[in-house]
C-alpha positions as CSV (number, residue, x, y, z in Angstrom):
1,M,95.5,113.0,121.5
2,P,93.3,110.4,123.1
3,A,95.2,107.5,124.6
4,H,94.9,104.0,123.1
5,D,92.7,101.9,125.3
6,S,91.7,98.4,124.4
7,S,89.1,97.8,127.1
8,P,85.7,97.1,125.5
9,D,83.8,99.8,127.4
10,S,86.1,102.6,126.4
11,S,87.1,101.9,122.8
12,I,85.7,101.6,119.3
13,P,87.1,99.5,116.5
14,V,88.4,101.2,113.4
15,E,90.5,100.1,110.4
16,V,93.2,102.2,108.7
17,V,94.2,101.4,105.1
18,L,96.7,102.5,102.5
19,A,96.3,101.0,99.0
20,M,99.3,100.8,96.8
21,P,99.2,99.5,93.2
22,E,100.3,95.9,94.2
23,V,99.5,95.7,97.9
24,Q,97.1,97.1,100.5
25,Y,98.3,97.8,104.0
26,R,95.8,97.7,106.8
27,V,95.7,97.8,110.5
28,E,92.7,97.2,112.8
29,L,92.7,99.3,116.0
30,D,90.7,99.9,119.1
31,V,90.7,103.6,119.8
32,C,89.0,105.9,122.3
33,P,85.7,107.5,121.3
34,G,86.5,111.0,120.0
35,T,89.7,109.9,118.2
36,T,90.1,111.9,115.0
37,A,90.9,110.4,111.6
38,R,94.4,111.8,111.7
39,E,95.1,110.5,115.2
40,A,93.9,107.0,114.0
41,V,96.5,107.2,111.1
42,R,99.2,108.2,113.6
43,L,98.3,105.2,115.8
44,A,98.2,102.9,112.8
45,V,101.7,104.0,111.6
46,G,103.0,103.5,115.1
47,A,101.4,100.0,115.1
48,G,103.3,99.1,111.9
49,L,100.8,99.9,109.2
50,I,103.6,100.3,106.7
51,P,106.5,97.8,106.8
52,L,109.9,99.4,107.1
53,D,111.0,98.0,103.7
54,A,107.9,99.2,101.9
55,R,108.1,101.8,99.2
56,V,105.2,104.2,99.4
57,D,104.6,107.3,97.3
58,T,102.9,109.4,100.0
59,D,103.4,110.5,103.6
60,P,100.5,109.0,105.5
61,L,100.8,111.6,108.2
62,Q,100.2,114.4,105.6
63,A,98.0,112.7,103.0
64,P,94.3,113.5,102.5
65,L,92.0,111.1,104.3
66,G,88.6,109.5,103.7
67,V,86.1,107.2,105.4
68,Y,84.5,104.7,103.0
69,S,85.4,106.7,99.9
70,E,84.1,110.0,101.3
71,K,86.8,112.6,101.9
72,V,87.0,113.8,105.5
73,E,88.9,116.5,107.4
74,D,91.7,115.6,109.8
75,N,89.5,116.4,112.8
76,Y,86.7,114.0,111.7
77,R,85.7,112.0,114.8
78,C,85.9,108.2,114.1
79,Q,82.8,106.1,114.6
80,A,82.8,102.4,115.5
81,G,83.6,100.3,112.4
82,D,85.0,103.2,110.3
83,R,87.6,102.4,107.6
84,V,90.0,105.4,107.5
85,E,91.6,105.6,104.1
86,I,94.9,107.3,103.3
87,Y,94.6,108.8,99.8
88,R,97.6,108.8,97.4
89,P,98.1,111.4,94.7
90,L,96.5,110.7,91.3
91,Q,98.9,109.5,88.7
92,Q,96.7,110.9,85.9
93,D,93.9,113.4,85.7
94,P,90.6,111.4,85.3
95,K,89.3,114.0,82.8
96,D,92.4,113.6,80.7
97,M,92.0,109.8,80.8
98,R,88.4,110.1,79.5
99,R,89.5,112.4,76.7
100,Q,92.2,110.0,75.6
101,R,89.7,107.1,75.6
102,A,87.2,109.1,73.6
103,R,89.8,110.0,71.0
104,Q,90.9,106.4,70.7
105,S,87.3,105.1,70.2
106,T,86.5,107.5,67.3
């Protein structure tokens, strides 16, 4: 895993976020070029992304990841300015929700 280095010539800025229903957790990091999305999440968790008293419904070290709403693999190489998103499980299937709304509107 690339080492965290904050010198301007050898790092890129990325943001890691986890959105919960009532609060969004976010950490801004400077990481080495070549750092993967999963490594950025590990660094963010180590930097205190999620407060100790927070109740979260997903394990950020195992959850699916995305960058600006596009799903990415764990080995995606972060680019300067990326926002790495930690995805939570869906509470309801979107197709079921549409069907329920359609039934209610008729």
